Biotite code that builds the C-alpha atoms (Angstrom):
import biotite.structure as struc

atoms = struc.array([
    struc.Atom([-14.091, -38.494, -201.963], chain_id="A", res_id=1, res_name="MET", atom_name="CA", element="C"),
    struc.Atom([-15.016, -35.074, -200.521], chain_id="A", res_id=2, res_name="ILE", atom_name="CA", element="C"),
    struc.Atom([-17.137, -33.483, -203.687], chain_id="A", res_id=3, res_name="MET", atom_name="CA", element="C"),
    struc.Atom([-15.103, -30.629, -203.228], chain_id="A", res_id=4, res_name="LYS", atom_name="CA", element="C"),
    struc.Atom([-12.612, -32.903, -204.611], chain_id="A", res_id=5, res_name="ASN", atom_name="CA", element="C"),
    struc.Atom([-14.174, -34.201, -207.735], chain_id="A", res_id=6, res_name="LYS", atom_name="CA", element="C"),
    struc.Atom([-12.407, -34.752, -210.487], chain_id="A", res_id=7, res_name="GLY", atom_name="CA", element="C"),
    struc.Atom([-8.888, -34.106, -208.550], chain_id="A", res_id=8, res_name="LYS", atom_name="CA", element="C"),
    struc.Atom([-6.203, -36.790, -207.637], chain_id="A", res_id=9, res_name="GLU", atom_name="CA", element="C"),
    struc.Atom([-4.804, -37.286, -204.658], chain_id="A", res_id=10, res_name="LEU", atom_name="CA", element="C"),
    struc.Atom([-0.452, -36.632, -204.281], chain_id="A", res_id=11, res_name="PHE", atom_name="CA", element="C"),
    struc.Atom([1.839, -37.311, -201.974], chain_id="A", res_id=12, res_name="ALA", atom_name="CA", element="C"),
    struc.Atom([3.873, -33.907, -200.973], chain_id="A", res_id=13, res_name="ILE", atom_name="CA", element="C"),
    struc.Atom([7.813, -34.773, -200.200], chain_id="A", res_id=14, res_name="LEU", atom_name="CA", element="C"),
    struc.Atom([10.779, -33.008, -199.042], chain_id="A", res_id=15, res_name="LYS", atom_name="CA", element="C"),
    struc.Atom([14.001, -34.132, -199.091], chain_id="A", res_id=16, res_name="LYS", atom_name="CA", element="C"),
    struc.Atom([12.574, -37.638, -199.624], chain_id="A", res_id=17, res_name="ASP", atom_name="CA", element="C"),
    struc.Atom([10.344, -37.205, -196.802], chain_id="A", res_id=18, res_name="VAL", atom_name="CA", element="C"),
    struc.Atom([6.479, -37.721, -196.756], chain_id="A", res_id=19, res_name="HIS", atom_name="CA", element="C"),
    struc.Atom([5.208, -34.455, -195.343], chain_id="A", res_id=20, res_name="MET", atom_name="CA", element="C"),
    struc.Atom([1.607, -35.579, -196.313], chain_id="A", res_id=21, res_name="GLY", atom_name="CA", element="C"),
    struc.Atom([-1.254, -35.486, -198.990], chain_id="A", res_id=22, res_name="ASN", atom_name="CA", element="C"),
    struc.Atom([-2.928, -32.534, -201.206], chain_id="A", res_id=23, res_name="SER", atom_name="CA", element="C"),
    struc.Atom([-5.802, -32.802, -203.615], chain_id="A", res_id=24, res_name="TYR", atom_name="CA", element="C"),
    struc.Atom([-5.135, -30.914, -207.147], chain_id="A", res_id=25, res_name="GLY", atom_name="CA", element="C"),
    struc.Atom([-6.201, -31.219, -210.860], chain_id="A", res_id=26, res_name="PHE", atom_name="CA", element="C"),
    struc.Atom([-2.092, -31.842, -211.061], chain_id="A", res_id=27, res_name="ASN", atom_name="CA", element="C"),
    struc.Atom([1.227, -31.707, -209.518], chain_id="A", res_id=28, res_name="GLN", atom_name="CA", element="C"),
    struc.Atom([1.520, -28.254, -209.161], chain_id="A", res_id=29, res_name="LEU", atom_name="CA", element="C"),
    struc.Atom([-1.674, -27.721, -208.213], chain_id="A", res_id=30, res_name="ASP", atom_name="CA", element="C"),
    struc.Atom([-1.977, -29.945, -205.801], chain_id="A", res_id=31, res_name="SER", atom_name="CA", element="C"),
    struc.Atom([1.452, -28.678, -203.958], chain_id="A", res_id=32, res_name="LEU", atom_name="CA", element="C"),
    struc.Atom([0.084, -25.342, -204.030], chain_id="A", res_id=33, res_name="LYS", atom_name="CA", element="C"),
    struc.Atom([-2.568, -26.213, -202.073], chain_id="A", res_id=34, res_name="THR", atom_name="CA", element="C"),
    struc.Atom([-0.276, -28.099, -199.835], chain_id="A", res_id=35, res_name="TYR", atom_name="CA", element="C"),
    struc.Atom([1.741, -25.065, -199.565], chain_id="A", res_id=36, res_name="LEU", atom_name="CA", element="C"),
    struc.Atom([-1.461, -22.647, -198.553], chain_id="A", res_id=37, res_name="GLU", atom_name="CA", element="C"),
    struc.Atom([-3.057, -24.903, -196.365], chain_id="A", res_id=38, res_name="LYS", atom_name="CA", element="C"),
    struc.Atom([0.144, -24.700, -194.345], chain_id="A", res_id=39, res_name="SER", atom_name="CA", element="C"),
    struc.Atom([1.246, -21.461, -194.661], chain_id="A", res_id=40, res_name="ASN", atom_name="CA", element="C"),
    struc.Atom([4.248, -21.621, -196.519], chain_id="A", res_id=41, res_name="PHE", atom_name="CA", element="C"),
    struc.Atom([4.846, -19.211, -199.132], chain_id="A", res_id=42, res_name="PRO", atom_name="CA", element="C"),
    struc.Atom([4.240, -20.043, -202.967], chain_id="A", res_id=43, res_name="ASN", atom_name="CA", element="C"),
    struc.Atom([7.334, -18.841, -204.263], chain_id="A", res_id=44, res_name="ASP", atom_name="CA", element="C"),
    struc.Atom([9.219, -20.859, -206.964], chain_id="A", res_id=45, res_name="THR", atom_name="CA", element="C"),
    struc.Atom([12.045, -21.369, -204.126], chain_id="A", res_id=46, res_name="ASP", atom_name="CA", element="C"),
    struc.Atom([10.238, -23.113, -201.508], chain_id="A", res_id=47, res_name="THR", atom_name="CA", element="C"),
    struc.Atom([8.437, -24.835, -204.785], chain_id="A", res_id=48, res_name="LEU", atom_name="CA", element="C"),
    struc.Atom([11.655, -25.947, -206.181], chain_id="A", res_id=49, res_name="ASN", atom_name="CA", element="C"),
    struc.Atom([12.309, -27.439, -202.460], chain_id="A", res_id=50, res_name="GLU", atom_name="CA", element="C"),
    struc.Atom([9.253, -30.451, -202.970], chain_id="A", res_id=51, res_name="TYR", atom_name="CA", element="C"),
    struc.Atom([8.991, -33.147, -205.031], chain_id="A", res_id=52, res_name="THR", atom_name="CA", element="C"),
    struc.Atom([5.217, -34.355, -205.543], chain_id="A", res_id=53, res_name="VAL", atom_name="CA", element="C"),
    struc.Atom([4.243, -38.071, -206.783], chain_id="A", res_id=54, res_name="VAL", atom_name="CA", element="C"),
    struc.Atom([0.796, -39.549, -207.305], chain_id="A", res_id=55, res_name="LYS", atom_name="CA", element="C"),
    struc.Atom([-0.126, -41.265, -203.661], chain_id="A", res_id=56, res_name="ALA", atom_name="CA", element="C"),
    struc.Atom([-0.334, -44.760, -203.640], chain_id="A", res_id=57, res_name="ILE", atom_name="CA", element="C"),
    struc.Atom([-2.978, -46.524, -201.578], chain_id="A", res_id=58, res_name="GLN", atom_name="CA", element="C"),
    struc.Atom([-1.240, -47.804, -198.409], chain_id="A", res_id=59, res_name="ASP", atom_name="CA", element="C"),
    struc.Atom([2.282, -46.140, -198.562], chain_id="A", res_id=60, res_name="VAL", atom_name="CA", element="C"),
    struc.Atom([1.260, -42.358, -198.538], chain_id="A", res_id=61, res_name="HIS", atom_name="CA", element="C"),
    struc.Atom([-2.494, -43.208, -197.314], chain_id="A", res_id=62, res_name="PHE", atom_name="CA", element="C"),
    struc.Atom([-4.779, -45.924, -195.943], chain_id="A", res_id=63, res_name="PHE", atom_name="CA", element="C"),
    struc.Atom([-8.371, -46.442, -196.732], chain_id="A", res_id=64, res_name="LYS", atom_name="CA", element="C"),
    struc.Atom([-10.375, -46.899, -193.906], chain_id="A", res_id=65, res_name="SER", atom_name="CA", element="C"),
    struc.Atom([-12.943, -49.538, -193.733], chain_id="A", res_id=66, res_name="GLU", atom_name="CA", element="C"),
    struc.Atom([-15.711, -47.281, -192.154], chain_id="A", res_id=67, res_name="PHE", atom_name="CA", element="C"),
    struc.Atom([-15.746, -45.009, -194.870], chain_id="A", res_id=68, res_name="ILE", atom_name="CA", element="C"),
    struc.Atom([-18.050, -45.890, -197.999], chain_id="A", res_id=69, res_name="LYS", atom_name="CA", element="C"),
    struc.Atom([-15.530, -44.470, -201.337], chain_id="A", res_id=70, res_name="MET", atom_name="CA", element="C"),
    struc.Atom([-16.817, -44.692, -204.567], chain_id="A", res_id=71, res_name="PRO", atom_name="CA", element="C"),
])
């Protein structure tokens, strides 16, 4: 985990049950806002309501690289 994400959890961002990507955050809303900000989408209520956020599951939403050492 990168130090700037210390204390944050990895969440999967879904739109209409399609996995759009992952984002770190202290909670689901924080990770969604971070994802939308990096994607240059508005953070208004209508946009936020289009997405579902769940905890990211290894080998489903992300794969752990054998070349990167994780603590």
